[in-house]
VOKE-876291 format. One line per 4 residues: for each residue x, y, z of C-alpha. Coordinates in steps of 0.001 Angstrom, whole numbers, plus 500000, padded with zeros to 6 digits. Each point is the difference from the previous one (the first is absolute). Layout:
N
X Y Z | ...
//
This chain:
188
500000 500000 500000 | 501504 503318 501025 | 502123 499456 503088 | 499604 497149 502441
497166 498048 498397 | 499615 497121 497603 | 497759 497121 499017 | 499971 496257 499491
497619 498528 497425 | 498827 496399 500234 | 497341 497723 498609 | 500269 497619 502956
497288 500196 502666 | 502267 498523 502687 | 502849 502424 499198 | 497511 502867 500032
498735 499044 503468 | 503527 499746 501389 | 501015 503322 498474 | 496861 501635 501409
501096 499066 503511 | 503666 500903 499430 | 499168 503551 498915 | 498548 500832 503432
502441 498654 502575 | 499194 496363 499191 | 496438 500225 501297 | 496710 498665 498754
497105 502390 500510 | 502486 502362 501696 | 499496 497923 503138 | 501848 496690 499935
503709 500009 499125 | 500754 496792 498089 | 503478 500866 498657 | 502629 502600 500853
499975 502876 497529 | 500072 503781 499757 | 497314 502533 499261 | 500194 500132 496208
496884 501948 499191 | 500287 503040 497770 | 498092 503258 499923 | 497396 500872 497367
502318 502241 497976 | 502631 497253 499709 | 497287 497531 498954 | 498748 502355 497261
503536 500482 498650 | 500633 496274 500091 | 496779 499221 498132 | 500995 502439 497239
503520 498526 499808 | 498759 496411 499683 | 499203 500713 496329 | 503701 500273 499169
501666 498040 502827 | 500789 496994 497806 | 501535 502184 497281 | 502153 501743 502618
501132 496642 501404 | 500957 498857 496482 | 501998 503208 499426 | 501894 499506 503269
500611 496335 499159 | 501473 501019 496609 | 502344 502439 501729 | 500958 497292 502496
500774 497647 497101 | 502221 502709 498505 | 501842 500405 503322 | 500400 496226 500293
501437 499675 496484 | 502510 502773 500709 | 501033 498856 503475 | 500018 496218 499760
503574 499806 498652 | 501579 502471 502436 | 501824 497777 502483 | 499721 502545 502833
496202 499772 499846 | 499187 497300 502540 | 496271 499593 499374 | 497080 501514 498121
496241 499985 500676 | 498119 497019 498612 | 496944 500476 497781 | 497660 497476 501651
501938 498705 502949 | 497298 499187 502519 | 496380 499240 500592 | 497329 502012 501759
497058 498127 501476 | 501012 496886 498072 | 500177 501623 496545 | 502909 501385 497976
500429 503741 500397 | 501137 502599 497491 | 502850 502153 501229 | 498872 503648 500068
503571 501352 499893 | 499047 502855 502291 | 503756 500062 500546 | 502841 498337 498133
502303 498920 502801 | 503268 498263 499211 | 502762 498583 502162 | 503412 501266 498962
503613 500098 501119 | 501301 503430 501074 | 496447 501197 500526 | 500868 503248 501797
502578 500972 497394 | 497622 499167 497124 | 497219 501994 501636 | 502257 503044 500438
501153 499688 496378 | 496451 499788 498633 | 498797 502900 502149 | 502935 502111 498768
498848 499220 496445 | 496479 501222 500853 | 498498 496503 500168 | 497614 499550 502894
500578 496807 501939 | 499515 499160 503634 | 500316 497437 502715 | 496429 499282 500979
499455 498709 503522 | 503585 500466 501247 | 499267 498319 503345 | 499030 496418 500771
496730 499748 501920 | 501768 498909 503225 | 502183 503130 499737 | 497010 502361 500238
499360 501575 503400 | 496469 498578 500142 | 501392 496463 500099 | 502897 500480 502418
498190 498315 502890 | 498675 497170 497805 | 503088 498595 498319 | 502945 497918 501034
502911 502164 501106 | 503460 499550 498595 | 502176 500638 496980 | 497731 500549 496978
502681 498533 497705 | 499873 496736 501978 | 496224 499946 500538 | 498986 500902 496439
503123 499633 497820 | 498232 499638 496644 | 497601 502880 500658 | 502884 502250 501085
501979 499084 496883 | 497023 500698 497733 | 499362 503276 501777 | 503432 501203 498866
499453 498864 496410 | 496500 501200 499069 | 499409 502994 497758 | 496765 501120 498342
500427 501284 496466 | 497517 502426 498436 | 496854 498483 498475 | 496552 501419 499317
497378 499141 497401 | 500564 503036 497772 | 503807 499757 500198 | 501467 500086 496485
502013 496907 499096 | 502896 502308 499146 | 500229 500997 503660 | 500473 496360 500966
502747 499813 497372 | 501688 503057 501558 | 499906 498392 503459 | 501407 496762 498565
502746 501879 498186 | 501109 501751 503188 | 499948 496765 502000 | 502148 498328 497339
502418 502968 500071 | 500213 499827 503789 | 500857 496304 500067 | 502413 500139 497054
//
């Protein structure tokens, strides 16, 4: 929608019932909590925007997927690129999902140096979610204490490798090519 709102479409009655309860703190009839969840209801303005956007949501997803394919083709042979997003890598409610490519997050060697280089070239990139959940203040009294590197070694390693490259539905393919060119220059 416009901000913190979105939608899930389904033709499954059982999925619909579960999603109905999950959108309001996991409750049925706003009384009986059957599953832990958050309050995911949206206001009327967000709903109106979302309804209007549904007409072109699939086209936008296809445009982002094409840009992601272009990134993949340009990055797959750069040895310093550790991993790339997968097109359809998981399932949601028992069915294959389409990746929305809201972000295009890669894992790379020399992440901080690459980020500084790209920013200096005027290419927006960022480290989204720079803290692990157990590192947030809200969880300090709920997690095991100790050395994060020993407790969560893989997560800590990934945290130092992730970088989100620019992607948006109306992004010209030439802009992806520019980003790819600069990444290739950096690693060569």
